[in-house]
Backbone and ligand atoms as CSV (ligand in chain L), in Angstrom:
chain,resi,resn,atom,element,x,y,z
A,1,MET,N,N,-104.460,50.578,73.796
A,1,MET,CA,C,-104.766,49.148,73.839
A,1,MET,C,C,-104.741,48.574,72.418
A,2,THR,N,N,-104.084,47.430,72.235
A,2,THR,CA,C,-104.064,46.854,70.895
A,2,THR,C,C,-105.400,46.167,70.609
A,3,GLU,N,N,-105.733,46.145,69.328
A,3,GLU,CA,C,-107.003,45.559,68.914
A,3,GLU,C,C,-106.986,44.045,69.106
A,4,LYS,N,N,-108.131,43.490,69.465
A,4,LYS,CA,C,-108.238,42.027,69.619
A,4,LYS,C,C,-108.049,41.344,68.266
A,5,THR,N,N,-107.400,40.205,68.267
A,5,THR,CA,C,-107.344,39.417,67.032
A,5,THR,C,C,-108.717,38.778,66.803
A,6,ILE,N,N,-108.929,38.327,65.580
A,6,ILE,CA,C,-110.200,37.659,65.247
A,6,ILE,C,C,-110.393,36.426,66.140
A,7,PHE,N,N,-109.299,35.740,66.483
A,7,PHE,CA,C,-109.443,34.526,67.304
A,7,PHE,C,C,-109.764,34.888,68.755
A,8,LYS,N,N,-109.202,35.979,69.247
A,8,LYS,CA,C,-109.553,36.423,70.594
A,8,LYS,C,C,-111.036,36.820,70.635
A,9,ARG,N,N,-111.519,37.396,69.564
A,9,ARG,CA,C,-112.933,37.764,69.502
A,9,ARG,C,C,-113.818,36.523,69.515
A,10,ILE,N,N,-113.352,35.453,68.883
A,10,ILE,CA,C,-114.104,34.184,68.930
A,10,ILE,C,C,-114.084,33.634,70.357
A,11,ILE,N,N,-112.914,33.630,71.002
A,11,ILE,CA,C,-112.799,33.148,72.387
A,11,ILE,C,C,-113.747,33.925,73.299
A,12,ASP,N,N,-113.815,35.224,73.112
A,12,ASP,CA,C,-114.638,36.076,73.978
A,12,ASP,C,C,-116.126,36.045,73.617
A,13,GLY,N,N,-116.453,35.343,72.523
A,13,GLY,CA,C,-117.854,35.244,72.128
A,13,GLY,C,C,-118.370,36.461,71.382
A,14,ASP,N,N,-117.452,37.324,70.954
A,14,ASP,CA,C,-117.862,38.519,70.204
A,14,ASP,C,C,-118.364,38.147,68.815
A,15,ILE,N,N,-117.740,37.105,68.236
A,15,ILE,CA,C,-118.208,36.631,66.930
A,15,ILE,C,C,-118.361,35.112,66.993
A,16,GLU,N,N,-119.217,34.608,66.121
A,16,GLU,CA,C,-119.539,33.179,66.159
A,16,GLU,C,C,-118.526,32.351,65.395
A,17,ALA,N,N,-118.416,31.104,65.817
A,17,ALA,CA,C,-117.594,30.142,65.090
A,17,ALA,C,C,-118.273,28.788,65.220
A,18,ASP,N,N,-117.922,27.885,64.305
A,18,ASP,CA,C,-118.475,26.521,64.340
A,18,ASP,C,C,-117.567,25.689,65.252
A,19,VAL,N,N,-117.867,25.747,66.537
A,19,VAL,CA,C,-116.984,25.164,67.556
A,19,VAL,C,C,-117.151,23.644,67.620
A,20,VAL,N,N,-116.029,22.927,67.624
A,20,VAL,CA,C,-116.072,21.460,67.726
A,20,VAL,C,C,-115.458,20.958,69.030
A,21,HIS,N,N,-114.798,21.853,69.758
A,21,HIS,CA,C,-114.230,21.475,71.062
A,21,HIS,C,C,-114.010,22.755,71.869
A,22,ASP,N,N,-114.311,22.646,73.168
A,22,ASP,CA,C,-114.147,23.817,74.054
A,22,ASP,C,C,-113.791,23.297,75.436
A,23,ASP,N,N,-112.650,23.702,75.967
A,23,ASP,CA,C,-112.316,23.360,77.343
A,23,ASP,C,C,-111.620,24.554,77.991
A,24,GLU,N,N,-111.128,24.369,79.199
A,24,GLU,CA,C,-110.546,25.500,79.935
A,24,GLU,C,C,-109.360,26.132,79.223
A,25,ARG,N,N,-108.611,25.313,78.491
A,25,ARG,CA,C,-107.352,25.806,77.937
A,25,ARG,C,C,-107.345,26.059,76.435
A,26,CYS,N,N,-108.273,25.421,75.721
A,26,CYS,CA,C,-108.251,25.620,74.266
A,26,CYS,C,C,-109.634,25.536,73.653
A,27,LEU,N,N,-109.693,26.008,72.427
A,27,LEU,CA,C,-110.940,26.044,71.665
A,27,LEU,C,C,-110.616,25.540,70.255
A,28,ALA,N,N,-111.543,24.763,69.678
A,28,ALA,CA,C,-111.354,24.304,68.302
A,28,ALA,C,C,-112.620,24.615,67.517
A,29,PHE,N,N,-112.421,25.106,66.302
A,29,PHE,CA,C,-113.571,25.471,65.453
A,29,PHE,C,C,-113.179,25.270,64.005
A,30,ARG,N,N,-114.194,25.140,63.154
A,30,ARG,CA,C,-113.929,24.899,61.736
A,30,ARG,C,C,-113.417,26.175,61.056
A,31,ASP,N,N,-112.412,25.977,60.211
A,31,ASP,CA,C,-111.861,27.106,59.456
A,31,ASP,C,C,-112.923,27.639,58.492
A,32,VAL,N,N,-113.021,28.938,58.420
A,32,VAL,CA,C,-114.033,29.580,57.583
A,32,VAL,C,C,-113.729,29.398,56.089
A,33,SER,N,N,-112.485,29.072,55.771
A,33,SER,CA,C,-112.087,28.869,54.376
A,33,SER,C,C,-111.363,27.520,54.267
A,34,PRO,N,N,-112.126,26.432,54.351
A,34,PRO,CA,C,-111.497,25.102,54.480
A,34,PRO,C,C,-110.658,24.698,53.268
A,35,GLN,N,N,-109.492,24.163,53.546
A,35,GLN,CA,C,-108.572,23.703,52.499
A,35,GLN,C,C,-108.612,22.185,52.330
A,36,ALA,N,N,-109.495,21.538,53.060
A,36,ALA,CA,C,-109.669,20.087,52.983
A,36,ALA,C,C,-111.062,19.797,53.544
A,37,PRO,N,N,-111.617,18.597,53.295
A,37,PRO,CA,C,-112.962,18.289,53.812
A,37,PRO,C,C,-113.077,18.518,55.322
A,38,VAL,N,N,-112.018,18.208,56.050
A,38,VAL,CA,C,-111.956,18.573,57.474
A,38,VAL,C,C,-110.835,19.591,57.637
A,39,HIS,N,N,-111.183,20.761,58.133
A,39,HIS,CA,C,-110.170,21.794,58.404
A,39,HIS,C,C,-110.607,22.530,59.668
A,40,VAL,N,N,-109.945,22.172,60.743
A,40,VAL,CA,C,-110.273,22.716,62.062
A,40,VAL,C,C,-109.059,23.481,62.575
A,41,LEU,N,N,-109.323,24.554,63.294
A,41,LEU,CA,C,-108.253,25.313,63.952
A,41,LEU,C,C,-108.355,25.069,65.450
A,42,VAL,N,N,-107.250,24.720,66.070
A,42,VAL,CA,C,-107.215,24.541,67.515
A,42,VAL,C,C,-106.339,25.657,68.079
A,43,ILE,N,N,-106.906,26.418,68.997
A,43,ILE,CA,C,-106.189,27.591,69.520
A,43,ILE,C,C,-106.161,27.569,71.049
A,44,PRO,N,N,-105.070,28.034,71.630
A,44,PRO,CA,C,-105.063,28.197,73.085
A,44,PRO,C,C,-105.922,29.391,73.466
A,45,LYS,N,N,-106.578,29.330,74.620
A,45,LYS,CA,C,-107.334,30.506,75.082
A,45,LYS,C,C,-106.384,31.604,75.555
A,46,LYS,N,N,-105.215,31.182,76.011
A,46,LYS,CA,C,-104.175,32.152,76.374
A,46,LYS,C,C,-103.711,32.862,75.105
A,47,GLU,N,N,-103.539,34.164,75.203
A,47,GLU,CA,C,-103.099,34.909,74.028
A,47,GLU,C,C,-101.593,34.754,73.821
A,48,ILE,N,N,-101.259,33.970,72.814
A,48,ILE,CA,C,-99.865,33.754,72.418
A,48,ILE,C,C,-99.822,34.115,70.935
A,49,ALA,N,N,-98.977,35.065,70.571
A,49,ALA,CA,C,-99.042,35.612,69.216
A,49,ALA,C,C,-98.636,34.608,68.143
A,50,SER,N,N,-97.677,33.749,68.450
A,50,SER,CA,C,-97.213,32.785,67.444
A,50,SER,C,C,-96.403,31.700,68.127
A,51,LEU,N,N,-96.060,30.678,67.361
A,51,LEU,CA,C,-95.213,29.599,67.893
A,51,LEU,C,C,-93.909,30.171,68.441
A,52,ASP,N,N,-93.468,31.212,67.799
A,52,ASP,CA,C,-92.208,31.855,68.150
A,52,ASP,C,C,-92.247,32.520,69.533
A,53,ARG,N,N,-93.434,32.702,70.073
A,53,ARG,CA,C,-93.604,33.370,71.367
A,53,ARG,C,C,-93.867,32.378,72.503
A,54,LEU,N,N,-93.762,31.090,72.206
A,54,LEU,CA,C,-93.969,30.094,73.262
A,54,LEU,C,C,-92.863,30.191,74.299
A,55,THR,N,N,-93.217,29.912,75.550
A,55,THR,CA,C,-92.213,29.871,76.612
A,55,THR,C,C,-92.300,28.509,77.303
A,56,GLU,N,N,-91.352,28.270,78.192
A,56,GLU,CA,C,-91.354,27.011,78.956
A,56,GLU,C,C,-92.686,26.829,79.684
A,57,ASP,N,N,-93.298,27.912,80.095
A,57,ASP,CA,C,-94.578,27.836,80.820
A,57,ASP,C,C,-95.693,27.223,79.974
A,58,ASP,N,N,-95.505,27.251,78.669
A,58,ASP,CA,C,-96.554,26.784,77.762
A,58,ASP,C,C,-96.408,25.308,77.394
A,59,GLU,N,N,-95.412,24.644,77.983
A,59,GLU,CA,C,-95.109,23.269,77.576
A,59,GLU,C,C,-96.334,22.349,77.725
A,60,SER,N,N,-96.992,22.395,78.873
A,60,SER,CA,C,-98.108,21.465,79.063
A,60,SER,C,C,-99.310,21.883,78.222
A,61,LEU,N,N,-99.475,23.168,77.992
A,61,LEU,CA,C,-100.561,23.660,77.133
A,61,LEU,C,C,-100.414,23.096,75.719
A,62,VAL,N,N,-99.201,23.128,75.201
A,62,VAL,CA,C,-98.973,22.626,73.840
A,62,VAL,C,C,-99.196,21.111,73.784
A,63,GLY,N,N,-98.799,20.417,74.837
A,63,GLY,CA,C,-99.059,18.973,74.905
A,63,GLY,C,C,-100.559,18.715,74.938
A,64,HIS,N,N,-101.264,19.481,75.742
A,64,HIS,CA,C,-102.720,19.337,75.846
A,64,HIS,C,C,-103.379,19.551,74.486
A,65,ILE,N,N,-102.952,20.586,73.785
A,65,ILE,CA,C,-103.539,20.870,72.466
A,65,ILE,C,C,-103.334,19.685,71.519
A,66,HIS,N,N,-102.182,19.071,71.576
A,66,HIS,CA,C,-101.937,17.926,70.688
A,66,HIS,C,C,-102.816,16.730,71.047
A,67,LEU,N,N,-103.071,16.540,72.324
A,67,LEU,CA,C,-103.972,15.447,72.705
A,67,LEU,C,C,-105.408,15.751,72.260
A,68,VAL,N,N,-105.794,17.019,72.318
A,68,VAL,CA,C,-107.111,17.418,71.812
A,68,VAL,C,C,-107.173,17.168,70.302
A,69,ILE,N,N,-106.105,17.506,69.594
A,69,ILE,CA,C,-106.063,17.279,68.146
A,69,ILE,C,C,-106.246,15.789,67.850
A,70,ARG,N,N,-105.561,14.955,68.601
A,70,ARG,CA,C,-105.677,13.505,68.380
A,70,ARG,C,C,-107.119,13.044,68.572
A,71,LYS,N,N,-107.763,13.531,69.642
A,71,LYS,CA,C,-109.167,13.141,69.904
A,71,LYS,C,C,-110.092,13.671,68.818
A,72,LEU,N,N,-109.849,14.901,68.386
A,72,LEU,CA,C,-110.689,15.476,67.332
A,72,LEU,C,C,-110.538,14.690,66.030
A,73,ALA,N,N,-109.306,14.299,65.725
A,73,ALA,CA,C,-109.071,13.528,64.495
A,73,ALA,C,C,-109.903,12.253,64.521
A,74,GLU,N,N,-109.975,11.626,65.676
A,74,GLU,CA,C,-110.775,10.406,65.801
A,74,GLU,C,C,-112.262,10.744,65.652
A,75,GLN,N,N,-112.704,11.765,66.379
A,75,GLN,CA,C,-114.125,12.147,66.345
A,75,GLN,C,C,-114.568,12.555,64.950
A,76,LEU,N,N,-113.671,13.171,64.209
A,76,LEU,CA,C,-114.033,13.684,62.881
A,76,LEU,C,C,-113.773,12.665,61.780
A,77,GLY,N,N,-113.398,11.454,62.189
A,77,GLY,CA,C,-113.320,10.336,61.242
A,77,GLY,C,C,-112.072,10.302,60.388
A,78,LEU,N,N,-110.982,10.857,60.896
A,78,LEU,CA,C,-109.756,10.917,60.090
A,78,LEU,C,C,-108.885,9.675,60.310
A,79,SER,N,N,-109.504,8.516,60.118
A,79,SER,CA,C,-108.794,7.262,60.420
A,79,SER,C,C,-107.687,6.959,59.410
A,80,ASP,N,N,-107.728,7.592,58.239
A,80,ASP,CA,C,-106.686,7.350,57.235
A,80,ASP,C,C,-105.513,8.320,57.357
A,81,GLY,N,N,-105.583,9.186,58.344
A,81,GLY,CA,C,-104.472,10.123,58.553
A,81,GLY,C,C,-104.906,11.566,58.422
A,82,TYR,N,N,-104.012,12.421,58.765
A,82,TYR,CA,C,-104.310,13.865,58.772
A,82,TYR,C,C,-103.001,14.626,58.894
A,83,ARG,N,N,-103.107,15.946,58.779
A,83,ARG,CA,C,-101.913,16.786,58.907
A,83,ARG,C,C,-102.184,17.892,59.923
A,84,VAL,N,N,-101.169,18.221,60.691
A,84,VAL,CA,C,-101.238,19.326,61.656
A,84,VAL,C,C,-100.206,20.357,61.214
A,85,VAL,N,N,-100.667,21.595,61.042
A,85,VAL,CA,C,-99.793,22.642,60.509
A,85,VAL,C,C,-99.828,23.862,61.427
A,86,VAL,N,N,-98.651,24.410,61.670
A,86,VAL,CA,C,-98.571,25.719,62.349
A,86,VAL,C,C,-97.797,26.647,61.436
A,87,ASN,N,N,-98.459,27.661,60.929
A,87,ASN,CA,C,-97.763,28.679,60.155
A,87,ASN,C,C,-97.212,29.708,61.132
A,88,CYS,N,N,-95.955,30.063,60.950
A,88,CYS,CA,C,-95.312,30.984,61.898
A,88,CYS,C,C,-94.627,32.122,61.153
A,89,GLY,N,N,-95.077,33.332,61.452
A,89,GLY,CA,C,-94.415,34.509,60.881
A,89,GLY,C,C,-94.708,34.717,59.411
A,90,ARG,N,N,-94.107,35.755,58.880
A,90,ARG,CA,C,-94.393,36.153,57.500
A,90,ARG,C,C,-94.046,35.063,56.493
A,91,ASP,N,N,-92.840,34.520,56.578
A,91,ASP,CA,C,-92.458,33.488,55.616
A,91,ASP,C,C,-93.241,32.196,55.819
A,92,GLY,N,N,-93.732,31.985,57.024
A,92,GLY,CA,C,-94.530,30.790,57.295
A,92,GLY,C,C,-95.973,30.924,56.846
A,93,GLY,N,N,-96.354,32.133,56.434
A,93,GLY,CA,C,-97.709,32.349,55.931
A,93,GLY,C,C,-98.737,32.593,57.027
A,94,GLN,N,N,-98.291,32.996,58.210
A,94,GLN,CA,C,-99.229,33.262,59.304
A,94,GLN,C,C,-99.987,34.561,59.044
A,95,THR,N,N,-101.320,34.493,59.135
A,95,THR,CA,C,-102.129,35.690,58.880
A,95,THR,C,C,-102.882,36.180,60.111
A,96,VAL,N,N,-103.007,35.348,61.134
A,96,VAL,CA,C,-103.674,35.761,62.379
A,96,VAL,C,C,-102.665,35.625,63.514
A,97,ASP,N,N,-102.468,36.730,64.240
A,97,ASP,CA,C,-101.425,36.746,65.283
A,97,ASP,C,C,-101.926,36.192,66.612
A,98,HIS,N,N,-102.453,34.990,66.536
A,98,HIS,CA,C,-102.837,34.227,67.729
A,98,HIS,C,C,-102.517,32.787,67.368
A,99,LEU,N,N,-101.648,32.154,68.165
A,99,LEU,CA,C,-101.193,30.783,67.852
A,99,LEU,C,C,-102.370,29.879,67.485
A,100,HIS,N,N,-102.225,29.138,66.403
A,100,HIS,CA,C,-103.280,28.203,65.998
A,100,HIS,C,C,-102.671,27.023,65.273
A,101,PHE,N,N,-103.307,25.876,65.495
A,101,PHE,CA,C,-102.893,24.621,64.884
A,101,PHE,C,C,-103.975,24.232,63.886
A,102,HIS,N,N,-103.588,24.094,62.622
A,102,HIS,CA,C,-104.530,23.628,61.605
A,102,HIS,C,C,-104.573,22.102,61.664
A,103,LEU,N,N,-105.766,21.531,61.748
A,103,LEU,CA,C,-105.958,20.086,61.603
A,103,LEU,C,C,-106.663,19.875,60.270
A,104,LEU,N,N,-105.957,19.204,59.361
A,104,LEU,CA,C,-106.459,19.026,57.993
A,104,LEU,C,C,-106.573,17.550,57.666
A,105,GLY,N,N,-107.665,17.168,57.027
A,105,GLY,CA,C,-107.796,15.770,56.630
A,105,GLY,C,C,-109.046,15.547,55.808
A,106,GLY,N,N,-109.288,14.276,55.494
A,106,GLY,CA,C,-110.456,13.920,54.696
A,106,GLY,C,C,-110.138,13.764,53.224
A,107,ARG,N,N,-108.885,13.986,52.868
A,107,ARG,CA,C,-108.401,13.714,51.509
A,107,ARG,C,C,-106.901,13.476,51.606
A,108,ALA,N,N,-106.331,12.905,50.541
A,108,ALA,CA,C,-104.880,12.718,50.527
A,108,ALA,C,C,-104.223,14.071,50.296
A,109,LEU,N,N,-103.383,14.463,51.202
A,109,LEU,CA,C,-102.729,15.778,51.125
A,109,LEU,C,C,-101.380,15.645,50.421
A,110,THR,N,N,-101.052,16.627,49.620
A,110,THR,CA,C,-99.786,16.560,48.890
A,110,THR,C,C,-98.649,17.139,49.725
A,111,TRP,N,N,-97.441,16.827,49.301
A,111,TRP,CA,C,-96.240,17.338,49.951
A,111,TRP,C,C,-95.181,17.530,48.887
A,112,PRO,N,N,-94.348,18.518,48.866
A,112,PRO,CA,C,-94.236,19.563,49.880
A,112,PRO,C,C,-95.275,20.671,49.700
A,113,PRO,N,N,-95.470,21.493,50.750
A,113,PRO,CA,C,-96.360,22.644,50.639
A,113,PRO,C,C,-95.719,23.702,49.723
A,114,GLY,N,N,-96.491,24.635,49.257
A,114,GLY,CA,C,-95.976,25.658,48.352
A,114,GLY,C,C,-95.121,26.692,49.068
L,1,AMP,P1,P,-102.891,31.245,59.095
L,1,AMP,O1,O,-102.798,31.636,57.664
L,1,AMP,O2,O,-102.059,30.058,59.455
L,1,AMP,O3,O,-102.649,32.416,60.026
L,1,AMP,O4,O,-104.377,30.744,59.319
L,1,AMP,C1,C,-105.434,31.567,59.650
L,1,AMP,C2,C,-106.693,30.812,59.316
L,1,AMP,O5,O,-107.780,31.413,59.986
L,1,AMP,C3,C,-107.040,30.782,57.837
L,1,AMP,O6,O,-107.088,29.424,57.398
L,1,AMP,C4,C,-108.415,31.439,57.783
L,1,AMP,O7,O,-109.261,30.866,56.824
L,1,AMP,C5,C,-108.911,31.240,59.192
L,1,AMP,N1,N,-109.893,32.194,59.674
L,1,AMP,C6,C,-109.825,33.546,59.615
L,1,AMP,N2,N,-110.897,34.088,60.184
L,1,AMP,C7,C,-111.668,33.060,60.633
L,1,AMP,C8,C,-112.925,32.978,61.317
L,1,AMP,N3,N,-113.617,34.081,61.675
L,1,AMP,N4,N,-113.413,31.752,61.613
L,1,AMP,C9,C,-112.739,30.647,61.263
L,1,AMP,N5,N,-111.547,30.657,60.622
L,1,AMP,C10,C,-111.029,31.848,60.305
């Protein structure tokens, strides 16, 4: 059996997280190492290793996650804008093999990323 990812352990309640949203399909919690005043991770409860592993079956799940992100941005006061990031694979800088969407805001973010 493969070891659970840290995010699966959060979903299962094995370890604590600062949860800001929880529903049947996804969970959102504050990043433990925030890169902006607001840095939340939104993850599907379904185990999907990366963006690269999405299938047609996941279409509505991904749409749902984006609507949750929009609501969270409003709730967290990001009226001046925000950024949504998905790191995918080694070159994308992905470090946890469970699909996650970074919601970043609360300051002016620079572009391009490093
Ligand atoms: P990525 O580099 O895109 O794979 O992002 C993984 C993110 O997960 C990083 O921003 C980490 O700071 C964050 N992270 C890792 N472990 C935890 C944890 N236990 N609780 C909250 N965020 C975490």
